[in-house]
C-alpha positions as CSV (number, residue, x, y, z in Angstrom):
1,M,0.0,0.0,0.0
2,S,1.3,3.4,-0.9
3,R,2.0,6.0,1.7
4,V,-1.0,8.1,0.5
5,Q,-3.4,5.2,0.8
6,T,-2.0,4.5,4.3
7,I,-2.7,8.1,5.4
8,A,-6.3,7.9,3.9
9,V,-7.1,4.7,5.8
10,L,-5.9,6.2,9.1
11,I,-8.0,9.3,8.6
12,F,-11.1,7.1,7.8
13,L,-10.6,5.0,10.9
14,S,-10.2,8.1,13.1
15,L,-13.5,9.6,11.8
16,I,-15.4,6.3,12.5
17,S,-14.0,6.2,16.1
18,A,-15.1,9.8,16.8
19,V,-18.6,9.1,15.6
20,V,-18.9,6.0,17.8
21,I,-17.7,7.8,20.9
22,A,-20.0,10.8,20.3
23,E,-23.1,8.7,19.9
24,D,-22.7,6.3,22.8
25,P,-25.4,7.2,25.5
26,N,-23.8,5.1,28.2
27,E,-20.5,6.8,28.0
28,P,-19.8,8.6,31.3
29,P,-18.8,12.3,31.1
30,P,-15.2,13.0,31.2
31,E,-13.7,13.8,34.6
32,G,-12.3,17.2,35.4
33,P,-13.3,20.6,34.1
34,I,-14.7,20.7,30.6
35,E,-12.8,23.0,28.4
36,E,-15.0,25.4,26.6
37,D,-14.7,25.6,22.9
38,P,-13.8,29.1,22.0
39,N,-15.5,28.7,18.7
40,N,-18.7,27.4,20.3
41,P,-19.6,29.5,23.5
42,P,-22.5,28.3,25.8
43,P,-25.8,30.1,25.5
44,E,-26.4,33.1,27.9
45,E,-28.8,32.7,30.8
46,P,-31.7,35.2,31.1
47,P,-31.1,37.9,33.8
48,E,-32.9,37.4,37.2
49,E,-35.9,39.7,37.8
50,P,-35.6,41.9,40.9
51,P,-38.1,41.0,43.7
52,E,-41.2,43.1,44.0
53,E,-40.9,45.9,46.5
54,P,-43.6,45.9,49.3
55,P,-46.2,48.6,48.9
56,E,-45.7,51.9,50.8
57,D,-47.7,52.7,53.9
58,G,-51.3,53.6,53.1
59,E,-50.9,52.2,49.5
60,D,-53.4,49.6,48.4
61,P,-51.4,46.5,47.6
62,N,-54.0,45.3,45.1
63,K,-54.0,48.6,43.2
64,P,-52.4,48.2,39.8
65,P,-49.3,50.3,39.2
66,P,-49.9,53.5,37.2
67,E,-49.3,53.2,33.6
68,E,-46.1,54.6,32.4
69,P,-46.8,57.4,30.0
70,P,-45.5,56.7,26.5
71,E,-42.1,58.2,25.9
72,D,-42.5,61.3,24.0
73,P,-39.3,63.0,23.1
74,N,-41.3,66.2,22.7
75,E,-43.2,66.0,26.2
76,D,-43.0,69.0,28.5
77,P,-41.3,68.0,31.9
78,N,-43.3,70.7,33.6
79,L,-46.6,69.3,32.4
80,D,-49.2,69.2,35.3
81,S,-52.2,67.5,33.7
82,D,-54.5,67.7,36.8
83,D,-53.2,71.1,37.9
84,D,-52.6,69.9,41.4
85,G,-49.2,71.5,41.8
86,L,-47.3,68.4,41.0
87,T,-45.9,67.7,37.5
88,D,-46.9,64.5,35.9
89,S,-43.4,63.3,36.2
90,Q,-43.4,64.0,40.0
91,E,-46.7,62.2,40.4
92,F,-45.4,59.2,38.5
93,D,-42.4,59.1,40.9
94,I,-44.5,59.3,44.1
95,G,-47.3,57.0,42.7
96,T,-50.1,59.5,42.5
97,D,-52.5,59.9,39.6
98,P,-51.4,62.6,37.3
99,N,-54.9,63.0,36.0
100,N,-56.5,63.3,39.6
101,S,-55.7,66.3,41.6
102,D,-56.7,64.5,44.9
103,S,-55.3,61.0,44.5
104,D,-56.4,59.9,48.1
105,G,-59.7,61.7,48.0
106,D,-59.2,63.4,51.4
107,G,-60.1,66.9,50.0
108,V,-56.6,68.2,49.8
109,I,-54.9,68.3,46.4
110,D,-51.8,66.2,45.9
111,G,-49.5,69.2,45.8
112,K,-50.7,70.5,49.2
113,D,-51.0,67.1,50.8
114,D,-48.0,65.9,52.7
115,F,-49.5,62.4,52.4
116,P,-51.2,62.4,49.0
117,L,-51.8,58.6,49.1
118,D,-53.1,58.5,52.7
119,P,-56.7,59.7,53.1
120,T,-56.2,60.0,56.9
121,E,-53.3,62.4,56.8
122,T,-52.6,65.7,55.1
123,I,-50.0,67.5,57.2
124,D,-46.8,66.7,59.0
125,S,-46.1,69.9,61.0
126,D,-42.9,68.7,62.6
127,G,-41.6,67.0,59.5
128,D,-40.9,63.7,61.4
129,G,-42.6,61.6,58.7
130,V,-45.7,60.9,60.8
131,G,-48.9,62.8,60.0
132,D,-50.3,65.2,62.5
133,N,-53.4,63.0,63.0
134,G,-51.3,60.0,64.0
135,D,-48.6,62.0,65.8
136,A,-49.1,62.3,69.5
137,F,-46.6,65.2,69.4
138,P,-47.3,66.9,66.0
139,N,-44.9,69.8,66.7
140,D,-42.1,67.7,68.1
141,S,-40.0,66.0,65.5
142,S,-38.4,63.8,68.2
143,E,-41.6,62.2,69.4
144,T,-44.6,60.5,67.8
145,L,-46.0,58.1,70.3
146,D,-47.1,58.2,74.0
147,T,-47.9,54.6,74.7
148,D,-48.8,55.0,78.4
149,G,-50.5,58.4,77.8
150,D,-48.5,60.2,80.5
151,G,-47.7,63.2,78.3
152,V,-44.1,62.1,77.7
153,G,-43.2,60.7,74.4
154,D,-42.0,57.2,74.2
155,N,-38.6,58.2,72.9
156,S,-38.0,60.3,76.1
157,D,-40.1,58.2,78.5
158,W,-37.9,55.9,80.8
159,A,-41.0,53.8,81.3
160,P,-43.0,54.1,78.1
161,T,-45.7,51.6,79.2
162,D,-46.0,52.9,82.8
163,P,-48.2,56.0,83.1
164,T,-46.9,56.7,86.6
165,E,-43.2,56.9,85.6
166,F,-41.2,58.6,82.9
167,V,-37.8,59.3,84.3
168,D,-35.2,57.6,86.6
169,T,-32.8,60.4,87.5
170,D,-30.4,58.3,89.5
171,G,-30.5,55.3,87.2
172,D,-31.3,52.8,90.0
173,G,-34.1,51.1,88.1
174,V,-36.8,52.9,90.1
175,G,-38.8,55.8,88.6
176,D,-38.5,59.1,90.3
177,N,-42.1,59.2,91.2
178,S,-41.7,56.0,93.2
179,D,-38.1,56.6,94.3
180,W,-37.7,57.9,97.9
181,A,-34.3,59.2,96.9
182,P,-34.6,60.0,93.2
183,T,-31.0,61.4,93.0
184,D,-29.4,58.6,95.1
185,P,-28.7,55.5,93.1
186,T,-28.1,53.5,96.4
187,E,-31.5,54.2,97.9
188,F,-35.1,54.2,96.7
189,V,-37.3,53.4,99.7
190,D,-37.5,54.3,103.4
191,T,-39.9,51.8,104.9
192,D,-39.9,53.0,108.5
193,G,-39.9,56.7,107.5
194,D,-37.0,57.6,109.7
195,G,-35.2,59.6,107.0
196,V,-32.6,56.8,106.3
197,G,-33.0,54.6,103.2
198,D,-33.6,50.9,103.8
199,N,-30.2,50.0,102.2
200,G,-28.4,52.1,104.7
201,D,-30.7,51.4,107.6
202,A,-29.7,48.5,109.9
203,F,-33.3,48.5,111.1
204,P,-35.4,49.4,108.1
205,N,-38.7,48.6,109.9
206,D,-37.9,50.4,113.1
207,S,-38.2,54.2,112.9
208,T,-36.3,54.6,116.2
209,E,-33.1,52.9,115.0
210,T,-30.8,53.1,112.0
211,L,-27.4,52.0,113.2
212,D,-25.9,49.0,114.9
213,T,-22.3,50.0,115.3
214,D,-21.2,46.9,117.2
215,G,-23.3,44.5,115.2
216,D,-25.0,42.9,118.2
217,G,-28.5,43.2,116.8
218,V,-29.4,46.1,119.1
219,G,-29.7,49.6,117.6
220,D,-27.3,52.2,118.8
221,N,-30.1,54.3,120.2
222,S,-31.2,51.5,122.5
223,D,-27.8,49.9,123.1
224,W,-26.3,50.7,126.5
225,A,-22.9,49.9,125.0
226,P,-23.2,50.7,121.2
227,T,-19.5,49.9,120.6
228,D,-19.4,46.7,122.7
229,P,-20.9,43.7,120.9
230,T,-21.0,41.7,124.2
231,E,-23.3,44.2,126.0
232,S,-26.4,46.0,125.2
233,V,-28.2,46.7,128.5
234,D,-27.4,47.6,132.1
235,T,-30.7,46.8,133.9
236,D,-29.6,47.9,137.4
237,G,-27.7,50.9,136.2
238,D,-24.5,50.0,138.1
239,G,-22.3,50.7,135.1
240,V,-21.7,47.0,134.3
241,G,-23.6,45.4,131.4
242,D,-26.0,42.6,132.3
243,N,-23.9,40.0,130.4
244,G,-21.0,40.7,132.7
245,D,-22.9,41.4,135.8
246,A,-23.4,38.4,138.2
247,F,-26.3,40.4,139.7
248,P,-27.9,42.3,136.7
249,N,-30.9,43.4,138.9
250,D,-28.9,44.5,141.9
251,S,-27.1,47.8,141.6
252,T,-25.0,47.1,144.7
253,E,-23.4,43.9,143.4
254,T,-21.6,42.8,140.2
255,I,-19.2,40.0,141.2
256,D,-19.6,36.7,143.1
257,S,-16.0,35.4,143.4
258,D,-16.9,32.2,145.3
259,G,-20.1,31.5,143.4
260,D,-22.2,31.1,146.5
261,G,-24.9,33.4,145.2
262,V,-23.9,36.3,147.5
263,G,-22.2,39.3,145.9
264,D,-18.7,40.1,147.0
265,N,-19.8,43.5,148.5
266,A,-22.1,41.7,150.9
267,D,-20.1,38.5,151.4
268,A,-18.0,38.4,154.6
269,F,-16.2,35.4,153.1
270,K,-15.7,36.3,149.5
271,L,-13.6,33.3,148.7
272,D,-15.5,30.7,150.8
273,P,-18.5,29.3,149.1
274,T,-19.8,27.7,152.4
275,E,-19.9,31.0,154.3
276,S,-21.2,34.5,153.5
277,N,-22.3,36.1,156.8
278,D,-20.7,36.8,160.2
279,Q,-23.4,38.5,162.1
280,D,-21.5,38.9,165.4
281,G,-18.2,39.8,163.6
282,D,-16.3,37.1,165.5
283,G,-14.6,35.8,162.3
284,I,-16.6,32.6,162.3
285,G,-19.2,32.3,159.5
286,D,-22.8,32.0,160.7
287,N,-23.1,28.5,159.1
288,S,-20.4,27.3,161.5
289,D,-21.0,29.6,164.5
290,N,-22.9,28.1,167.5
291,D,-23.8,31.5,168.7
292,I,-24.6,33.5,165.5
293,D,-25.7,36.7,167.2
294,G,-23.0,36.6,169.9
295,D,-25.4,37.1,172.8
296,G,-23.8,34.3,174.8
297,L,-26.7,31.9,174.3
298,N,-26.3,29.0,171.9
299,N,-28.4,29.0,168.9
300,S,-30.3,25.9,170.0
301,E,-31.4,27.7,173.2
302,D,-31.8,31.2,171.7
303,A,-35.4,31.9,170.6
304,F,-33.9,34.6,168.4
305,P,-30.5,33.3,167.3
306,L,-30.0,36.1,164.8
307,D,-30.8,38.9,167.2
308,G,-28.1,39.7,169.7
309,D,-30.4,42.0,171.7
310,T,-33.1,39.4,172.1
311,K,-32.8,35.9,173.5
312,Y,-36.0,34.7,174.9
313,D,-39.6,34.0,173.8
314,T,-41.0,32.4,176.9
315,D,-44.4,31.6,175.6
316,G,-43.2,30.8,172.1
317,D,-45.6,33.2,170.4
318,G,-42.9,34.6,168.1
319,L,-42.6,37.8,170.1
320,A,-39.4,38.4,172.0
321,N,-39.9,39.0,175.8
322,L,-38.6,42.5,175.2
323,I,-41.6,43.4,173.2
324,D,-44.2,40.8,174.4
325,E,-46.6,42.3,176.9
326,D,-47.4,38.8,178.3
327,D,-44.1,36.9,178.3
328,D,-45.5,33.7,179.7
329,G,-48.7,33.8,177.7
330,D,-50.9,33.1,180.8
331,G,-53.4,35.8,179.8
332,V,-52.1,38.3,182.4
333,N,-50.0,41.2,181.2
334,D,-46.5,41.3,182.7
335,S,-47.3,44.5,184.5
336,S,-49.9,42.8,186.5
337,D,-48.3,39.4,186.7
338,A,-46.3,38.6,189.9
339,Y,-44.7,35.8,187.9
340,P,-44.4,37.2,184.3
341,L,-42.2,34.2,183.2
342,D,-44.3,31.5,184.9
343,A,-47.4,30.6,183.0
344,N,-48.7,28.6,186.1
345,E,-48.5,31.6,188.5
346,T,-49.8,35.1,188.4
347,A,-50.2,36.2,192.1
348,D,-48.6,35.9,195.5
349,S,-51.3,37.1,197.8
350,D,-49.3,36.7,201.1
351,G,-46.1,37.9,199.5
352,D,-44.1,35.0,200.8
353,G,-42.4,34.4,197.4
354,V,-44.5,31.4,196.5
355,G,-47.3,31.8,194.0
356,D,-50.8,31.3,195.1
357,N,-51.3,28.2,192.9
358,A,-48.4,26.4,194.6
359,D,-48.9,27.9,198.1
360,A,-50.9,25.6,200.4
361,F,-51.5,28.7,202.6
362,P,-51.7,31.6,200.0
363,N,-52.9,34.0,202.6
364,N,-50.4,32.9,205.3
365,E,-47.0,34.3,204.7
366,S,-45.5,32.0,207.4
367,E,-46.6,28.8,205.7
368,T,-46.4,27.4,202.2
369,I,-46.3,23.6,202.5
370,D,-48.5,21.0,204.4
371,T,-46.6,17.8,203.7
372,D,-48.9,15.4,205.6
373,G,-52.0,17.3,204.5
374,D,-53.4,17.6,208.0
375,G,-54.2,21.3,207.5
376,I,-51.2,22.4,209.6
377,G,-48.4,24.1,207.8
378,D,-45.1,22.3,208.1
379,N,-43.6,25.3,209.8
380,S,-46.1,24.9,212.7
381,D,-46.7,21.1,212.6
382,K,-44.9,19.2,215.3
383,Y,-45.3,16.1,213.3
384,P,-45.2,17.4,209.7
385,N,-45.1,13.9,208.2
386,D,-47.8,12.3,210.4
387,P,-51.4,13.4,209.8
388,N,-52.2,11.8,213.3
389,N,-49.7,13.9,215.0
390,V,-48.1,11.0,217.0
391,D,-44.5,11.1,218.1
392,P,-42.8,8.1,216.5
393,N,-40.2,8.1,219.4
394,E,-42.9,7.5,222.1
395,P,-42.3,3.9,223.9
396,V,-44.9,1.0,223.6
397,Q,-47.1,0.7,226.9
398,S,-48.0,-3.1,226.9
399,V,-47.4,-6.4,225.2
400,P,-49.8,-9.3,224.8
401,S,-49.4,-12.3,227.3
402,S,-48.7,-15.9,226.2
403,T,-52.3,-16.8,226.9
404,G,-53.5,-14.1,224.7
405,Q,-55.0,-12.0,227.5
406,S,-54.0,-8.6,228.4
407,G,-51.8,-8.5,231.4
408,S,-50.5,-5.8,233.5
409,S,-48.4,-3.1,232.0
410,S,-44.9,-4.5,232.1
411,P,-42.9,-3.0,229.3
412,I,-39.7,-4.5,228.5
413,S,-37.5,-1.5,228.2
414,N,-34.0,-0.3,228.7
415,T,-34.4,2.2,231.5
416,G,-30.8,2.9,231.4
417,G,-31.1,4.8,228.3
418,G,-29.2,2.2,226.3
419,S,-30.3,0.3,223.3
420,D,-34.1,0.0,222.6
421,L,-35.4,-3.3,224.1
422,T,-39.1,-2.9,223.4
423,L,-40.9,-5.7,221.7
424,N,-42.4,-3.5,219.1
425,N,-40.9,-0.9,216.9
426,E,-42.6,2.4,216.2
427,D,-44.2,1.0,213.1
428,G,-45.6,-2.0,215.0
429,S,-43.0,-4.6,213.8
430,I,-41.1,-6.9,216.2
431,S,-37.7,-5.7,217.2
432,W,-34.8,-8.2,217.4
433,V,-34.9,-8.1,221.2
434,G,-38.6,-9.0,221.2
435,A,-38.0,-11.9,218.8
436,L,-35.2,-13.2,221.1
437,V,-37.5,-13.0,224.2
438,M,-40.3,-14.8,222.4
439,L,-37.9,-17.6,221.2
440,S,-36.7,-18.0,224.8
441,L,-40.2,-18.4,226.1
442,I,-41.1,-20.9,223.4
443,F,-38.0,-23.0,224.3
444,V,-38.8,-23.0,228.0
445,I,-42.4,-24.1,227.3
446,W,-41.1,-26.9,225.1
447,F,-38.6,-28.1,227.6
448,L,-41.2,-28.1,230.4
449,L,-43.7,-30.0,228.3
450,R,-41.1,-32.6,227.3
451,S,-40.0,-33.0,231.0
452,N,-43.6,-33.6,232.2
453,P,-45.4,-35.8,229.8
């Protein structure tokens, strides 16, 4: 094959391959960016339409836009078709009808109407963009609304929804009308009305107190020791606070060193808890002293052991004899009682020193006793112990005989004045001599009877 034929065959095969590749629908697109053919540019996409602008305030959204006038190269730019003071071109720009002098029909031509498309507004006196009819402050360009109706515009009103407040001078979050201290940012209320704000008042609910310098919970005005947190009151006024005073209700005492309940000022034994008094000043505490009042009489015998001037209460009526008008309590005053300390006696009629109740002879000053009760006082009675008045020393006059009959008077006696040989003693009993005589007689009789059967 010639060289030309060979080239022609190669060209033919290349064309066939290109056709097959171009027509294969299952052929995946080539990877990577597709190179644009400068001789075959892609078609241009149509431009996006701008979004529709929302209708202006007061404009009817369903109202069709005004028709654009046909371009007329010879049209007069000052043409005012409706003679309302606005050129047709101006009306086209603001949306009014160039053929209607009062587009909103409010009775004011468009050229004189600040709001030609709003039938509710015609004038904006302060030029703030809000018509006078809808402007709460038509002559104040800085304000248009007064939401709370307090006469202060919302832009200037600190509390635009609170008709009672409109300014907070001190910036503490409380309006001046309600703020007790409108120029003090640290205070806004004084609950107790004492002139001190609650934040600075230690006692915001107590009009008598504001400070508690020592922090003890008691206001300085009531605190006896406003700078001492341990004390607040001195009940007895002795200069020592109650917390440190062992006797807060006794102005004469503050300390009890021995803890016995008796203050040191009154305690005779300040360091001895068992003693506190020494009434008689003898150096012995009353609890240990047998004679507390020092009157020389032991406590157990002293009706008034704590009174050195008084010892006795004879009748036990609680009145000392010194002041008792009837010491012995016998019903007779001491001034009339011969025996004021003896409840059993009151008189001594015969003045013999023995009371009438104990005197056997109350009217006989020479006699007081009758021992044998024979009616004769012992001082005059020869035989004071014998109511029969018989002398116990008088000898016996007779003795009974052995036959039992009375014999002659033959007393057995010692005439020599020696020992008593009478058979009977004074009281009738047999004396030892009499017994011996009787035994001798019995022996003699027995001997005679035995000798003469």
